[in-house]
N, C-alpha and C positions, 0 to 999 in steps of 0.2 A: 843631454838637453832635457829641460822640463817639458812635460806634456801639459799644456794649459787646460786640457779637458779632464785631467785625472784627479784634480784636487777634491772635487765634491765626494766621489765614492770613498776616497781615503779619509776625509773628515768624518763622513757618516760611519765608517767602520770604527773609528776611534770612539765616536759618541755612543755607538751601540754597545761596545765593551764597557764604557763608563756607566751607561744606564743599568746594565746588569749588575755591575759591581756596587753601585750606589744602592740599588734595591736590596742586595745582600747585606750591605752595611746597616741598612735600616732595620732589618730583621735581627742582626746581631746586637744592635743598640737597644732594641726593645726586649730582647730575651734576657731574663735574669740569670739563666744558666749558661749564657754564652760567654764570649770573650769579654775581658774587662774593658772599661771605658777607654783606657789609654791605648789598647790595641785597636779598638775601633777608630779612635781619633787619629792614630797613625795612618790607618787606611783612608780616612777622609782627607788628610793632608796630602797623601800621595795622589788621590783622585783630583784634588785641586791643582796640583802641579801639572798633571797630564791634561786636565781640562784647559789650562792656559795655553797649552801647545796645540789644541785641537781646532781653533778657529781657522788656522791656515797651516799648511804643512811647513816643515822646516825650510828656511830660506837657503837658496844656493849660497855657498861660501862668499863669492864676490859681492853679492847683494847685501849680505849680512855685515860684511867687514868694511866695504868701501862705498856703499851707497849706490843709488840707481844709475847715475851717469857713468861712473866707472864700470859698473857691471855690464851696462849696455855696450860700452866700448870694447869690453873683453870678449864679447860674443863672436868676434872675428876669429876663425880657426883655419890656419893653413890655407889649403886650396879651396875652402868652402866659399859660399856666397859672400860677395863684398858687402860690408856693413858700414853705412855712413850715418853718423849720429850728429844731429844739431840739437844741442841741449841748452835752452835759455831759461828754463824754469828756475825760480828762486826758492830756496828751502828744500829740505828733504821731504818727500811726500809721506803720508801715513803708510805703515808697512803693508797693509793689504792692497793699497793702490800701486805701490812700487812693484810688488810681486805680480800683480795682474798685468802691468805693462811689460815687465821682464818676460813673463810667460808667453804673452802674445807675440813678442819678437822671436823668442826661442821657437815657438810653434811655427812661425812663418819660415824660419830657417830650415825646418825639417822637410819642407815641401820642395818643389822643383824650382826654387828661386835662383836667379842669377845674381841679383843684388837686392839689398833691403835698405831703405832710407827711413830713419826714425827721426821725427821732429817732436820734441817735448817742450811745451811752453806753459806759461801760467805760473801758479804758485802752489805751495804744498797743499792748500785747501781746495784748489780748483785747477787741477792739472788737465791739460789738453794734449792728448797723444795722437799723432798721425803716423801711420805706418804705410809706406809705399813699397810694394813688392813687385819687382820686375823678373819675370820668368819666361819659360817657353810658351806659356799661354798668353803672354802680353802683360801689361801693367795691371795691378790689382791694388786699389786704394782702400785701406781699412782705417776709417776715421773713428775715433772714439772706441776702439776695440776694447780698451781696458775698463771703460767706465761702468758698463753694465755689470760685468763680473765683479768689479771692485765693490759696487753697491751690495751685491749679494753677499760677498765676504763680510762687508761691514755690518750687514743685518744679522748674520750668524754670530759675529763677534759681540754685538750688542746684546743679543738674547742670552748668550753664554755668560757674559759679564753681569748683566743686570738681573738675571733670573737665577740660573743654576748656581753660579759662583756665590751669590749672596747667601743662598740657603746653605751651601757647604761651609762657608766661613762661620755662619752663626752656629751650625751644628758642631763644628770643631771646637768652638768656644764652650758650648754647653758640655761637651765631653771632657773638658778639663775638670769638671766636677763629678764626683762619684755618683751623684743623684740626677745627673742631667741626661741619662740615656733615653727615657721615654720622650722628652721634648725634642731631643736631637733626632730621634727616629721619625717624628712627624715631619721635621724639616727635610730629612733625607728622602722620605717618601715623596715630598713635594718636588725635590730636585730630580728624582727619577721620573716623575710624571712630566716635568718640563722637558727632560731629554727625550722621553717617548714622543711627546708632541712635536718636538723639533724634527725627529726622524720621520714622522708622518707629514712634515711640512705644513702643520696646522697649529694654531695657537692652543694652549692648554684647555681653554674653555670650549673648544670645538671637538675635543677628544672625549668620547663617552657621553656626549650630549649634555654636559653640565653647563647651565647658563653662566654668562660672564659674571653676573652678580654673585652667584654662589661660589664660583671659582676664586674670585678675589677675596670673598669672605673667608673661604677655607684657607687661603694663603695667609691671611691676617691671623687666623686662629692658630696656625702652626708655630708662631713665635711665642717664646716663653713669657714675654711681658704682657700683662693684661691690656687689651686694646679695646677702646670704645669705638665701634664702627658705625658710620652713617653713610647711607647711599641714597642720594636724592637726584638722580639723573635719569633721563630717558634713554632711548636707543642711541648707541655711540657707533661711529664708524670704526672699522677694524684697527686702523692706525692709532686712534685715540685709546681704544681698549688696550692695545699692547703697551702704549706709553704709560698708561695708568698702572697696569699690572706690574711692570718692571720698576717703575718709580717707587711704588709702595714696597716692593721687595727690597730694593736697595736702601730706602730710607729706614725701614724697620731693622735691617741688619745694622745700620749705623747706630740706631738706638741701643741695640744689644751690645755692640762693640764698644761704644764710646760714652754713652750718656749716664750710666748708672741709674736709669729711671726706674721708678716703681710702677708707672703706668704710661700709656700712650693713647693717642687718638688718631683715627684715620677718617677723613671726611671727604666725600666726593659730591660736588655740587656743580650745577651748570647754569649759566646766565649769559645773555647777550652773545651767543655763539662761542662761548669759551667754557671748557671744562676746567674746574679747579680741583686739584687733588692735594689735600692738606694732611700732613703727617706731623704731629706735635708730641712732645714728651715733657715730663716734669723733672728731667735730669739736671745735670750740672751746668748745661749751657755752654756758652763760649765757642760755639761752632764758627770757624773762620775759614772760608775757601782759600785764603792765602797760605794756610798752614798744611795743606795736603792736597792730593789730586782728586779725592773722592767727590767733593762738592763741585769742583770745577768740571769733572767729568759728567756729573748729573746735568749741570748747566749747559754743557756743550751738546749733550744728546737731546735735551729739550729744544735747544736752538735749531738743531738739525730738523726737527719736526715743526719749526716755526713757532715754538713756544718759548717760555722763559721761566727761570727759577727765582723765587722770592725767599729770602732767608731772614728770619727774626730770631736772634739768640743773644742772651745776656748771661754773664757769669752768675751761676746760681739760680737763673730764672727759666731754665728749660730751653728747648729749641723748637721752632716751627719752620718746616719747609713747605712751600706751596708751589706746585707745578701748575702753570697756566698753559693750557693746551687748546689751540684753536680747533673747533669742531664744525664751524659753519661752512 
C-alpha cells in the first residue's frame, strides 16, 4: 500500500539531489576548461527528465494504467477490510488529485478498519471525495481528505514547471551553441536557487533577504535576449509575487525557444486593484494557444489565481503576453 504521508520527504529528497546537480552543471558550463557544452547539455536534459518526475512520486500501476475509479475498486484484497466505491464523477481528475484520493483510501485501509466506503462525485476540475471508515473505534468520516494535499502537490508542480523547468529548458537550448556556456550558467544558477528556495519552503526572493524587485530583475537578466525591464508597482501580496515571477520566467523561456527575437520587454504595472505583467518581443509572432499546450497552461494557471491571460501576436509583428492578476 502507499503511505499517504510519505510523498513529501521523497519529493524533497529528489529535489535536493537535483539542486546539487544543477549547481554543479552551472559551474561546468561556466568553466572554459571543463566539459564541453554537449556534455553539460546532456546533464541538463537528464535533470529535466528527473525534474518532471519529482512533483509527485511514481503512480501505483493500477492508477497509472486504468484510472482512479478502477484503481479504487482494486484496493479490495482477500480477507482485508471491505471496500465499497460509489463513483459518479465525470472525467479523469488531474494526476496529483487522483493520487491524493488513492493515497487517502490506501492509508485508511492500513488502520484497524472493518470497512471503507468511498464516494467520489463532481468533475475532473472540482472533485468531492468522502471516505467513511468503520472500525473497532467506531465510524470515522473523512470528508475532503484529498483536497488539501492535492493543492500542495499542485503548488509544487506549478513551481517546478513555471520556474525551475523553464530555466533548464532555456539553458539546454543555449548549450546547443558552443558559445552559450556563460549564459546557460546564469540560468542554471537561477534554477538551483529556485530549488533551494523550494526546499526551504520559501519563495526565492525571501532566501538571502533579496527584495522581490531585485529577484525578478535578476531572473530577467539571466536570459540571453536583451530585456528592457520596468517595475512600477508597490507592495504585492505573496501570491501575486509568485504569479508574476513564474509568469515572467515561462514567458521569457518562450521568447528564447520560439520567437527568434532580438530584444524583449518586461513591464509590471498596477492599477485599479490589478497587477499587469507584460512580456513582449520583436520576434516572428504568430503565437497561437490552439497550436500547443504552453499558452493554454499559462492561461489555466492564471485562471486558478483569479486572473486571465491576454495574447497579442501577428505574423512577423512580435508577441505580447499580458497577465492580469487581481491584488485587491
